[in-house]
All heavy atoms as TSV, in Angstrom:
chain	resi	resn	atom	element	x	y	z
A	1	MET	N	N	94.382	92.418	146.896
A	1	MET	CA	C	93.360	92.789	145.951
A	1	MET	C	C	93.821	92.579	144.522
A	1	MET	O	O	93.010	92.253	143.680
A	1	MET	CB	C	92.947	94.235	146.152
A	1	MET	CG	C	92.181	94.453	147.439
A	1	MET	SD	S	91.516	96.104	147.732
A	1	MET	CE	C	92.426	97.193	146.706
A	2	ALA	N	N	95.086	92.758	144.244
A	2	ALA	CA	C	95.560	92.658	142.866
A	2	ALA	C	C	95.345	91.279	142.274
A	2	ALA	O	O	95.138	91.132	141.082
A	2	ALA	CB	C	97.038	93.038	142.783
A	3	PHE	N	N	95.358	90.243	143.137
A	3	PHE	CA	C	95.186	88.897	142.617
A	3	PHE	C	C	93.741	88.607	142.228
A	3	PHE	O	O	93.459	87.626	141.570
A	3	PHE	CB	C	95.684	87.878	143.632
A	3	PHE	CG	C	97.158	87.986	143.868
A	3	PHE	CD1	C	97.650	88.426	145.086
A	3	PHE	CD2	C	98.062	87.673	142.856
A	3	PHE	CE1	C	99.014	88.541	145.296
A	3	PHE	CE2	C	99.429	87.785	143.064
A	3	PHE	CZ	C	99.911	88.219	144.285
A	4	ASP	N	N	92.812	89.466	142.647
A	4	ASP	CA	C	91.410	89.291	142.307
A	4	ASP	C	C	90.975	90.213	141.166
A	4	ASP	O	O	89.809	90.230	140.801
A	4	ASP	CB	C	90.526	89.575	143.523
A	4	ASP	CG	C	90.735	88.539	144.616
A	4	ASP	OD1	O	90.930	87.361	144.274
A	4	ASP	OD2	O	90.719	88.921	145.803
A	5	ALA	N	N	91.892	90.971	140.606
A	5	ALA	CA	C	91.549	91.948	139.579
A	5	ALA	C	C	91.441	91.298	138.201
A	5	ALA	O	O	92.117	90.327	137.902
A	5	ALA	CB	C	92.598	93.058	139.548
A	6	ASP	N	N	90.577	91.843	137.405
A	6	ASP	CA	C	90.448	91.455	135.998
A	6	ASP	C	C	90.737	92.679	135.144
A	6	ASP	O	O	90.341	93.792	135.496
A	6	ASP	CB	C	89.030	90.972	135.681
A	6	ASP	CG	C	88.693	89.663	136.355
A	6	ASP	OD1	O	89.582	88.816	136.499
A	6	ASP	OD2	O	87.515	89.498	136.728
A	7	ILE	N	N	91.378	92.459	134.020
A	7	ILE	CA	C	91.618	93.539	133.069
A	7	ILE	C	C	90.779	93.248	131.837
A	7	ILE	O	O	90.863	92.166	131.257
A	7	ILE	CB	C	93.104	93.648	132.694
A	7	ILE	CG1	C	93.929	93.988	133.910
A	7	ILE	CG2	C	93.300	94.668	131.577
A	7	ILE	CD1	C	95.423	94.001	133.659
A	8	LYS	N	N	89.975	94.223	131.460
A	8	LYS	CA	C	89.135	94.082	130.271
A	8	LYS	C	C	89.370	95.292	129.397
A	8	LYS	O	O	89.517	96.398	129.884
A	8	LYS	CB	C	87.657	93.995	130.653
A	8	LYS	CG	C	87.345	92.773	131.485
A	8	LYS	CD	C	85.889	92.716	131.812
A	8	LYS	CE	C	85.620	91.490	132.685
A	8	LYS	NZ	N	84.214	91.353	133.025
A	9	GLY	N	N	89.385	95.085	128.107
A	9	GLY	CA	C	89.579	96.211	127.209
A	9	GLY	C	C	89.582	95.752	125.767
A	9	GLY	O	O	89.201	94.632	125.453
A	10	THR	N	N	90.008	96.640	124.910
A	10	THR	CA	C	90.062	96.335	123.489
A	10	THR	C	C	91.416	96.751	122.950
A	10	THR	O	O	92.107	97.583	123.527
A	10	THR	CB	C	88.982	97.101	122.719
A	10	THR	OG1	O	89.183	98.502	122.928
A	10	THR	CG2	C	87.589	96.732	123.176
A	11	TRP	N	N	91.780	96.151	121.855
A	11	TRP	CA	C	92.995	96.585	121.168
A	11	TRP	C	C	92.662	97.846	120.401
A	11	TRP	O	O	91.586	97.997	119.850
A	11	TRP	CB	C	93.475	95.516	120.182
A	11	TRP	CG	C	94.013	94.323	120.869
A	11	TRP	CD1	C	93.369	93.141	121.077
A	11	TRP	CD2	C	95.306	94.181	121.465
A	11	TRP	NE1	N	94.169	92.274	121.767
A	11	TRP	CE2	C	95.372	92.885	122.013
A	11	TRP	CE3	C	96.403	95.010	121.596
A	11	TRP	CZ2	C	96.489	92.413	122.673
A	11	TRP	CZ3	C	97.512	94.537	122.250
A	11	TRP	CH2	C	97.550	93.257	122.775
A	12	GLY	N	N	93.558	98.738	120.359
A	12	GLY	CA	C	93.340	99.980	119.646
A	12	GLY	C	C	94.618	100.384	118.947
A	12	GLY	O	O	95.491	99.564	118.695
A	13	CYS	N	N	94.723	101.632	118.634
A	13	CYS	CA	C	95.943	102.115	118.014
A	13	CYS	C	C	96.414	103.357	118.760
A	13	CYS	O	O	95.669	103.965	119.512
A	13	CYS	CB	C	95.723	102.401	116.526
A	13	CYS	SG	S	94.597	103.752	116.162
A	14	LEU	N	N	97.630	103.694	118.534
A	14	LEU	CA	C	98.196	104.882	119.163
A	14	LEU	C	C	97.502	106.130	118.621
A	14	LEU	O	O	97.122	106.177	117.447
A	14	LEU	CB	C	99.696	104.969	118.870
A	14	LEU	CG	C	100.559	103.838	119.450
A	14	LEU	CD1	C	101.985	103.959	118.921
A	14	LEU	CD2	C	100.541	103.881	120.966
A	15	PRO	N	N	97.319	107.150	119.450
A	15	PRO	CA	C	96.658	108.370	119.007
A	15	PRO	C	C	97.272	108.994	117.753
A	15	PRO	O	O	96.558	109.603	116.963
A	15	PRO	CB	C	96.787	109.305	120.211
A	15	PRO	CG	C	96.830	108.382	121.373
A	15	PRO	CD	C	97.611	107.177	120.884
A	16	LYS	N	N	98.569	108.806	117.554
A	16	LYS	CA	C	99.192	109.408	116.360
A	16	LYS	C	C	98.634	108.798	115.076
A	16	LYS	O	O	98.752	109.389	114.005
A	16	LYS	CB	C	100.715	109.277	116.418
A	16	LYS	CG	C	101.241	107.865	116.272
A	16	LYS	CD	C	102.763	107.845	116.342
A	16	LYS	CE	C	103.323	106.452	116.119
A	16	LYS	NZ	N	104.781	106.428	116.168
A	17	TYR	N	N	98.016	107.606	115.158
A	17	TYR	CA	C	97.449	106.965	113.973
A	17	TYR	C	C	95.974	107.302	113.772
A	17	TYR	O	O	95.389	106.916	112.770
A	17	TYR	CB	C	97.613	105.445	114.054
A	17	TYR	CG	C	99.041	105.004	114.085
A	17	TYR	CD1	C	99.522	104.213	115.125
A	17	TYR	CD2	C	99.942	105.380	113.088
A	17	TYR	CE1	C	100.841	103.811	115.173
A	17	TYR	CE2	C	101.265	104.985	113.129
A	17	TYR	CZ	C	101.709	104.193	114.170
A	17	TYR	OH	O	103.014	103.802	114.215
A	18	TYR	N	N	95.343	108.011	114.707
A	18	TYR	CA	C	93.918	108.323	114.596
A	18	TYR	C	C	93.561	109.013	113.275
A	18	TYR	O	O	92.571	108.630	112.651
A	18	TYR	CB	C	93.447	109.179	115.763
A	18	TYR	CG	C	93.364	108.472	117.100
A	18	TYR	CD1	C	92.979	109.166	118.236
A	18	TYR	CD2	C	93.669	107.121	117.249
A	18	TYR	CE1	C	92.896	108.534	119.477
A	18	TYR	CE2	C	93.595	106.489	118.481
A	18	TYR	CZ	C	93.207	107.210	119.585
A	18	TYR	OH	O	93.123	106.601	120.804
A	19	PRO	N	N	94.302	110.044	112.836
A	19	PRO	CA	C	93.927	110.692	111.571
A	19	PRO	C	C	93.928	109.715	110.388
A	19	PRO	O	O	93.035	109.767	109.530
A	19	PRO	CB	C	94.992	111.782	111.385
A	19	PRO	CG	C	95.469	112.077	112.764
A	19	PRO	CD	C	95.427	110.753	113.476
A	20	ILE	N	N	94.893	108.823	110.347
A	20	ILE	CA	C	94.972	107.851	109.247
A	20	ILE	C	C	93.775	106.905	109.298
A	20	ILE	O	O	93.116	106.649	108.285
A	20	ILE	CB	C	96.297	107.059	109.324
A	20	ILE	CG1	C	97.480	108.003	109.137
A	20	ILE	CG2	C	96.316	105.932	108.303
A	20	ILE	CD1	C	98.824	107.392	109.507
A	21	VAL	N	N	93.481	106.399	110.489
A	21	VAL	CA	C	92.368	105.465	110.655
A	21	VAL	C	C	91.041	106.159	110.350
A	21	VAL	O	O	90.179	105.602	109.652
A	21	VAL	CB	C	92.363	104.871	112.079
A	21	VAL	CG1	C	91.124	104.025	112.312
A	21	VAL	CG2	C	93.621	104.047	112.308
A	22	LEU	N	N	90.857	107.384	110.836
A	22	LEU	CA	C	89.636	108.131	110.564
A	22	LEU	C	C	89.453	108.344	109.069
A	22	LEU	O	O	88.352	108.171	108.540
A	22	LEU	CB	C	89.644	109.464	111.306
A	22	LEU	CG	C	88.403	110.333	111.116
A	22	LEU	CD1	C	87.145	109.593	111.541
A	22	LEU	CD2	C	88.551	111.632	111.882
A	23	ASN	N	N	90.510	108.700	108.370
A	23	ASN	CA	C	90.409	108.871	106.919
A	23	ASN	C	C	90.028	107.574	106.228
A	23	ASN	O	O	89.253	107.577	105.269
A	23	ASN	CB	C	91.724	109.404	106.337
A	23	ASN	CG	C	91.891	110.890	106.569
A	23	ASN	OD1	O	90.908	111.613	106.705
A	23	ASN	ND2	N	93.124	111.347	106.640
A	24	MET	N	N	90.537	106.453	106.716
A	24	MET	CA	C	90.179	105.160	106.128
A	24	MET	C	C	88.689	104.883	106.310
A	24	MET	O	O	88.032	104.378	105.394
A	24	MET	CB	C	91.019	104.041	106.741
A	24	MET	CG	C	92.495	104.117	106.361
A	24	MET	SD	S	93.508	102.915	107.237
A	24	MET	CE	C	92.996	101.401	106.470
A	25	VAL	N	N	88.147	105.236	107.469
A	25	VAL	CA	C	86.712	105.058	107.713
A	25	VAL	C	C	85.918	105.990	106.811
A	25	VAL	O	O	84.953	105.574	106.158
A	25	VAL	CB	C	86.373	105.297	109.199
A	25	VAL	CG1	C	84.862	105.335	109.412
A	25	VAL	CG2	C	87.013	104.233	110.071
A	26	LEU	N	N	86.306	107.265	106.744
A	26	LEU	CA	C	85.582	108.238	105.939
A	26	LEU	C	C	85.627	107.908	104.447
A	26	LEU	O	O	84.686	108.204	103.713
A	26	LEU	CB	C	86.138	109.646	106.188
A	26	LEU	CG	C	85.897	110.198	107.595
A	26	LEU	CD1	C	86.632	111.524	107.773
A	26	LEU	CD2	C	84.417	110.352	107.873
A	27	GLU	N	N	86.700	107.290	104.000
A	27	GLU	CA	C	86.837	106.907	102.593
A	27	GLU	C	C	86.161	105.576	102.279
A	27	GLU	O	O	86.154	105.128	101.140
A	27	GLU	CB	C	88.323	106.841	102.216
A	27	GLU	CG	C	89.000	108.202	102.211
A	27	GLU	CD	C	90.508	108.118	102.047
A	27	GLU	OE1	O	91.045	106.992	101.954
A	27	GLU	OE2	O	91.144	109.185	102.027
A	28	GLY	N	N	85.606	104.921	103.295
A	28	GLY	CA	C	84.923	103.656	103.089
A	28	GLY	C	C	85.845	102.456	102.990
A	28	GLY	O	O	85.403	101.360	102.646
A	29	LYS	N	N	87.109	102.641	103.306
A	29	LYS	CA	C	88.061	101.528	103.259
A	29	LYS	C	C	87.903	100.598	104.461
A	29	LYS	O	O	88.264	99.435	104.390
A	29	LYS	CB	C	89.494	102.058	103.205
A	29	LYS	CG	C	89.803	102.815	101.921
A	29	LYS	CD	C	91.212	103.358	101.936
A	29	LYS	CE	C	91.502	104.128	100.663
A	29	LYS	NZ	N	92.843	104.729	100.681
A	30	VAL	N	N	87.373	101.141	105.544
A	30	VAL	CA	C	87.101	100.360	106.747
A	30	VAL	C	C	85.632	100.584	107.097
A	30	VAL	O	O	85.194	101.723	107.231
A	30	VAL	CB	C	87.991	100.803	107.937
A	30	VAL	CG1	C	87.602	100.091	109.210
A	30	VAL	CG2	C	89.458	100.589	107.610
A	31	GLN	N	N	84.870	99.517	107.198
A	31	GLN	CA	C	83.456	99.609	107.535
A	31	GLN	C	C	83.269	99.409	109.037
A	31	GLN	O	O	83.744	98.415	109.587
A	31	GLN	CB	C	82.662	98.535	106.784
A	31	GLN	CG	C	82.698	98.693	105.284
A	31	GLN	CD	C	82.017	99.971	104.825
A	31	GLN	OE1	O	80.934	100.296	105.289
A	31	GLN	NE2	N	82.670	100.696	103.936
A	32	ILE	N	N	82.611	100.353	109.687
A	32	ILE	CA	C	82.348	100.187	111.122
A	32	ILE	C	C	80.872	99.936	111.417
A	32	ILE	O	O	80.534	99.429	112.481
A	32	ILE	CB	C	82.857	101.389	111.941
A	32	ILE	CG1	C	82.162	102.670	111.525
A	32	ILE	CG2	C	84.353	101.512	111.845
A	32	ILE	CD1	C	82.432	103.828	112.458
A	33	GLU	N	N	79.994	100.264	110.461
A	33	GLU	CA	C	78.561	100.125	110.696
A	33	GLU	C	C	78.151	98.719	111.123
A	33	GLU	O	O	77.289	98.571	111.998
A	33	GLU	CB	C	77.760	100.548	109.456
A	33	GLU	CG	C	77.796	102.028	109.168
A	33	GLU	CD	C	79.002	102.433	108.339
A	33	GLU	OE1	O	79.785	101.557	107.912
A	33	GLU	OE2	O	79.176	103.632	108.126
A	34	PRO	N	N	78.728	97.660	110.557
A	34	PRO	CA	C	78.306	96.320	110.987
A	34	PRO	C	C	78.675	95.986	112.435
A	34	PRO	O	O	78.165	95.010	112.984
A	34	PRO	CB	C	79.070	95.388	110.038
A	34	PRO	CG	C	79.471	96.223	108.881
A	34	PRO	CD	C	79.650	97.608	109.427
A	35	PHE	N	N	79.517	96.788	113.035
A	35	PHE	CA	C	80.025	96.477	114.369
A	35	PHE	C	C	79.560	97.443	115.451
A	35	PHE	O	O	79.912	97.284	116.617
A	35	PHE	CB	C	81.560	96.457	114.344
A	35	PHE	CG	C	82.110	95.598	113.254
A	35	PHE	CD1	C	82.620	96.159	112.095
A	35	PHE	CD2	C	82.082	94.213	113.366
A	35	PHE	CE1	C	83.118	95.361	111.073
A	35	PHE	CE2	C	82.568	93.409	112.353
A	35	PHE	CZ	C	83.087	93.978	111.204
A	36	VAL	N	N	78.769	98.461	115.064
A	36	VAL	CA	C	78.383	99.519	115.991
A	36	VAL	C	C	76.860	99.672	116.027
A	36	VAL	O	O	76.201	99.596	115.000
A	36	VAL	CB	C	79.027	100.864	115.577
A	36	VAL	CG1	C	78.540	102.010	116.445
A	36	VAL	CG2	C	80.534	100.769	115.629
A	37	GLU	N	N	76.355	99.888	117.225
A	37	GLU	CA	C	74.931	100.172	117.409
A	37	GLU	C	C	74.826	101.460	118.210
A	37	GLU	O	O	75.475	101.592	119.254
A	37	GLU	CB	C	74.298	99.025	118.187
A	37	GLU	CG	C	72.890	99.267	118.607
A	37	GLU	CD	C	72.363	98.160	119.503
A	37	GLU	OE1	O	72.994	97.087	119.589
A	37	GLU	OE2	O	71.331	98.392	120.141
A	38	THR	N	N	74.053	102.412	117.735
A	38	THR	CA	C	73.884	103.657	118.485
A	38	THR	C	C	72.585	103.606	119.277
A	38	THR	O	O	71.591	103.038	118.820
A	38	THR	CB	C	73.883	104.890	117.562
A	38	THR	OG1	O	72.827	104.769	116.611
A	38	THR	CG2	C	75.213	105.041	116.838
A	39	ARG	N	N	72.637	104.195	120.460
A	39	ARG	CA	C	71.462	104.310	121.325
A	39	ARG	C	C	71.487	105.687	121.964
A	39	ARG	O	O	72.547	106.254	122.193
A	39	ARG	CB	C	71.494	103.251	122.426
A	39	ARG	CG	C	71.431	101.835	121.921
A	39	ARG	CD	C	71.328	100.889	123.080
A	39	ARG	NE	N	71.512	99.511	122.663
A	39	ARG	CZ	C	71.404	98.486	123.473
A	39	ARG	NH1	N	71.127	98.669	124.742
A	39	ARG	NH2	N	71.579	97.263	123.022
A	40	PRO	N	N	70.307	106.218	122.292
A	40	PRO	CA	C	70.278	107.523	122.963
A	40	PRO	C	C	70.828	107.421	124.385
A	40	PRO	O	O	70.693	106.385	125.047
A	40	PRO	CB	C	68.795	107.895	122.961
A	40	PRO	CG	C	68.069	106.607	122.789
A	40	PRO	CD	C	68.975	105.695	122.021
A	41	MET	N	N	71.415	108.491	124.853
A	41	MET	CA	C	72.010	108.543	126.179
A	41	MET	C	C	70.984	108.212	127.275
A	41	MET	O	O	71.332	107.677	128.321
A	41	MET	CB	C	72.615	109.927	126.432
A	41	MET	CG	C	73.393	110.033	127.721
A	41	MET	SD	S	74.905	109.071	127.726
A	41	MET	CE	C	75.947	110.070	126.692
A	42	SER	N	N	69.723	108.476	126.996
A	42	SER	CA	C	68.686	108.176	127.985
A	42	SER	C	C	68.560	106.674	128.249
A	42	SER	O	O	67.948	106.269	129.242
A	42	SER	CB	C	67.332	108.730	127.524
A	42	SER	OG	O	66.969	108.154	126.282
A	43	GLN	N	N	69.142	105.834	127.395
A	43	GLN	CA	C	69.111	104.386	127.583
A	43	GLN	C	C	70.412	103.849	128.184
A	43	GLN	O	O	70.695	102.657	128.109
A	43	GLN	CB	C	68.832	103.688	126.253
A	43	GLN	CG	C	67.471	103.979	125.689
A	43	GLN	CD	C	67.234	103.252	124.379
A	43	GLN	OE1	O	68.017	102.398	123.966
A	43	GLN	NE2	N	66.146	103.599	123.717
A	44	ILE	N	N	71.189	104.724	128.812
A	44	ILE	CA	C	72.502	104.323	129.311
A	44	ILE	C	C	72.411	103.185	130.334
A	44	ILE	O	O	73.214	102.252	130.300
A	44	ILE	CB	C	73.283	105.530	129.897
A	44	ILE	CG1	C	74.723	105.110	130.208
A	44	ILE	CG2	C	72.585	106.107	131.110
A	44	ILE	CD1	C	75.636	106.261	130.548
A	45	LYS	N	N	71.438	103.240	131.233
A	45	LYS	CA	C	71.316	102.200	132.255
A	45	LYS	C	C	71.061	100.839	131.611
A	45	LYS	O	O	71.724	99.851	131.929
A	45	LYS	CB	C	70.190	102.548	133.233
A	45	LYS	CG	C	70.010	101.545	134.355
A	45	LYS	CD	C	68.889	101.986	135.292
A	45	LYS	CE	C	68.719	101.042	136.447
A	45	LYS	NZ	N	68.083	99.793	136.100
A	46	GLU	N	N	70.117	100.785	130.683
A	46	GLU	CA	C	69.788	99.528	130.011
A	46	GLU	C	C	70.959	99.023	129.176
A	46	GLU	O	O	71.269	97.826	129.177
A	46	GLU	CB	C	68.553	99.706	129.126
A	46	GLU	CG	C	67.292	100.037	129.890
A	46	GLU	CD	C	67.103	101.513	130.177
A	46	GLU	OE1	O	68.001	102.340	129.875
A	46	GLU	OE2	O	66.035	101.855	130.735
A	47	ALA	N	N	71.615	99.944	128.459
A	47	ALA	CA	C	72.756	99.556	127.624
A	47	ALA	C	C	73.895	99.021	128.478
A	47	ALA	O	O	74.501	97.992	128.154
A	47	ALA	CB	C	73.233	100.749	126.789
A	48	PHE	N	N	74.167	99.693	129.581
A	48	PHE	CA	C	75.241	99.272	130.490
A	48	PHE	C	C	74.965	97.871	131.023
A	48	PHE	O	O	75.845	97.002	131.013
A	48	PHE	CB	C	75.348	100.282	131.637
A	48	PHE	CG	C	76.512	100.046	132.555
A	48	PHE	CD1	C	77.775	100.485	132.215
A	48	PHE	CD2	C	76.333	99.391	133.763
A	48	PHE	CE1	C	78.854	100.274	133.067
A	48	PHE	CE2	C	77.398	99.173	134.622
A	48	PHE	CZ	C	78.666	99.617	134.268
A	49	GLU	N	N	73.740	97.632	131.475
A	49	GLU	CA	C	73.382	96.315	132.003
A	49	GLU	C	C	73.488	95.231	130.930
A	49	GLU	O	O	74.003	94.150	131.173
A	49	GLU	CB	C	71.964	96.360	132.581
A	49	GLU	CG	C	71.865	97.172	133.851
A	49	GLU	CD	C	70.439	97.405	134.308
A	49	GLU	OE1	O	69.490	97.041	133.574
A	49	GLU	OE2	O	70.275	97.968	135.408
A	50	GLU	N	N	73.000	95.536	129.737
A	50	GLU	CA	C	73.038	94.564	128.640
A	50	GLU	C	C	74.461	94.218	128.234
A	50	GLU	O	O	74.803	93.056	128.033
A	50	GLU	CB	C	72.261	95.114	127.441
A	50	GLU	CG	C	72.049	94.111	126.345
A	50	GLU	CD	C	71.196	94.663	125.215
A	50	GLU	OE1	O	70.436	95.632	125.430
A	50	GLU	OE2	O	71.310	94.123	124.097
A	51	VAL	N	N	75.303	95.223	128.132
A	51	VAL	CA	C	76.698	94.991	127.747
A	51	VAL	C	C	77.404	94.130	128.788
A	51	VAL	O	O	78.128	93.189	128.456
A	51	VAL	CB	C	77.436	96.334	127.532
A	51	VAL	CG1	C	78.937	96.133	127.452
A	51	VAL	CG2	C	76.929	97.020	126.274
A	52	HIS	N	N	77.180	94.428	130.048
A	52	HIS	CA	C	77.858	93.686	131.111
A	52	HIS	C	C	77.325	92.260	131.280
A	52	HIS	O	O	78.019	91.422	131.847
A	52	HIS	CB	C	77.820	94.467	132.423
A	52	HIS	CG	C	78.818	95.567	132.426
A	52	HIS	ND1	N	80.151	95.367	132.720
A	52	HIS	CD2	C	78.704	96.878	132.118
A	52	HIS	CE1	C	80.802	96.498	132.598
A	52	HIS	NE2	N	79.953	97.437	132.241
A	53	LYS	N	N	76.145	91.991	130.772
A	53	LYS	CA	C	75.617	90.628	130.783
A	53	LYS	C	C	76.089	89.847	129.558
A	53	LYS	O	O	75.819	88.664	129.438
A	53	LYS	CB	C	74.089	90.656	130.797
A	53	LYS	CG	C	73.496	91.086	132.112
A	53	LYS	CD	C	71.985	91.078	132.030
A	53	LYS	CE	C	71.375	91.618	133.308
A	53	LYS	NZ	N	69.913	91.737	133.198
A	54	GLY	N	N	76.770	90.547	128.635
A	54	GLY	CA	C	77.217	89.886	127.413
A	54	GLY	C	C	76.102	89.748	126.391
A	54	GLY	O	O	76.162	88.887	125.518
A	55	GLY	N	N	75.088	90.600	126.487
A	55	GLY	CA	C	73.932	90.489	125.611
A	55	GLY	C	C	73.992	91.296	124.337
A	55	GLY	O	O	72.989	91.437	123.657
A	56	THR	N	N	75.147	91.841	123.999
A	56	THR	CA	C	75.248	92.621	122.769
A	56	THR	C	C	76.269	91.995	121.825
A	56	THR	O	O	77.269	91.435	122.263
A	56	THR	CB	C	75.669	94.083	123.049
A	56	THR	OG1	O	76.928	94.072	123.701
A	56	THR	CG2	C	74.647	94.791	123.904
A	57	GLU	N	N	75.982	92.077	120.564
A	57	GLU	CA	C	76.904	91.577	119.541
A	57	GLU	C	C	77.783	92.713	119.016
A	57	GLU	O	O	78.827	92.467	118.439
A	57	GLU	CB	C	76.113	90.973	118.378
A	57	GLU	CG	C	75.241	89.806	118.767
A	57	GLU	CD	C	75.953	88.478	118.610
A	57	GLU	OE1	O	76.833	88.391	117.749
A	57	GLU	OE2	O	75.605	87.553	119.352
A	58	LYS	N	N	77.304	93.942	119.181
A	58	LYS	CA	C	77.984	95.104	118.613
A	58	LYS	C	C	78.462	96.031	119.720
A	58	LYS	O	O	78.036	95.947	120.863
A	58	LYS	CB	C	77.027	95.870	117.693
A	58	LYS	CG	C	76.552	95.061	116.508
A	58	LYS	CD	C	75.629	95.875	115.652
A	58	LYS	CE	C	75.173	95.078	114.442
A	58	LYS	NZ	N	74.367	95.900	113.550
A	59	ARG	N	N	79.336	96.955	119.357
A	59	ARG	CA	C	79.800	98.002	120.267
A	59	ARG	C	C	78.681	99.032	120.382
A	59	ARG	O	O	78.165	99.507	119.376
A	59	ARG	CB	C	81.051	98.646	119.688
A	59	ARG	CG	C	81.604	99.835	120.422
A	59	ARG	CD	C	82.308	99.483	121.697
A	59	ARG	NE	N	83.269	98.430	121.523
A	59	ARG	CZ	C	84.547	98.505	121.809
A	59	ARG	NH1	N	85.036	99.607	122.292
A	59	ARG	NH2	N	85.327	97.473	121.648
A	60	VAL	N	N	78.292	99.363	121.596
A	60	VAL	CA	C	77.226	100.340	121.818
A	60	VAL	C	C	77.842	101.724	121.951
A	60	VAL	O	O	78.754	101.937	122.750
A	60	VAL	CB	C	76.403	99.999	123.078
A	60	VAL	CG1	C	75.368	101.090	123.345
A	60	VAL	CG2	C	75.735	98.646	122.924
A	61	VAL	N	N	77.338	102.661	121.141
A	61	VAL	CA	C	77.783	104.048	121.198
A	61	VAL	C	C	76.568	104.881	121.600
A	61	VAL	O	O	75.524	104.841	120.943
A	61	VAL	CB	C	78.317	104.531	119.828
A	61	VAL	CG1	C	78.672	106.016	119.876
A	61	VAL	CG2	C	79.505	103.690	119.399
A	62	LEU	N	N	76.698	105.588	122.703
A	62	LEU	CA	C	75.607	106.413	123.195
A	62	LEU	C	C	75.673	107.797	122.577
A	62	LEU	O	O	76.752	108.393	122.474
A	62	LEU	CB	C	75.656	106.508	124.714
A	62	LEU	CG	C	75.503	105.168	125.434
A	62	LEU	CD1	C	75.832	105.327	126.911
A	62	LEU	CD2	C	74.126	104.594	125.243
A	63	THR	N	N	74.509	108.298	122.144
A	63	THR	CA	C	74.431	109.611	121.515
A	63	THR	C	C	73.550	110.519	122.362
A	63	THR	O	O	72.663	110.048	123.072
A	63	THR	CB	C	73.863	109.494	120.093
A	63	THR	OG1	O	72.555	108.894	120.171
A	63	THR	CG2	C	74.753	108.654	119.204
A	64	PRO	N	N	73.765	111.815	122.281
A	64	PRO	CA	C	72.956	112.758	123.067
A	64	PRO	C	C	71.477	112.673	122.669
A	64	PRO	O	O	71.145	112.439	121.510
A	64	PRO	CB	C	73.516	114.140	122.718
A	64	PRO	CG	C	74.847	113.875	122.106
A	64	PRO	CD	C	74.789	112.510	121.509
A	65	ASP	N	N	70.594	112.846	123.647
A	65	ASP	CA	C	69.158	112.939	123.379
A	65	ASP	C	C	68.854	114.375	122.933
A	65	ASP	O	O	69.307	115.322	123.559
A	65	ASP	CB	C	68.337	112.646	124.636
A	65	ASP	CG	C	68.437	111.190	125.053
A	65	ASP	OD1	O	68.461	110.320	124.182
A	65	ASP	OD2	O	68.470	110.930	126.268
A	66	PHE	N	N	68.108	114.504	121.867
A	66	PHE	CA	C	67.718	115.848	121.407
A	66	PHE	C	C	66.230	115.943	121.324
A	66	PHE	O	O	65.522	115.068	121.101
A	66	PHE	CB	C	68.325	116.174	120.050
A	66	PHE	CG	C	69.815	116.346	120.096
A	66	PHE	CD1	C	70.651	115.396	119.556
A	66	PHE	CD2	C	70.379	117.447	120.707
A	66	PHE	CE1	C	72.023	115.547	119.587
A	66	PHE	CE2	C	71.759	117.624	120.747
A	66	PHE	CZ	C	72.574	116.658	120.189
């Protein structure tokens, strides 16, 4: 089975750097808005299918429905 496996993911940073990176975002030194799209959690099925088909240009972040 291991020879048929695929690894997919993103580059990130170590958790110890999260406060520094978060401050950079909050201070406007790093812009994330052009790369992120928010959708309500009720659209999880559609978002999941779209992402797996390669139909999104941005990172999808699901938010709670209120």
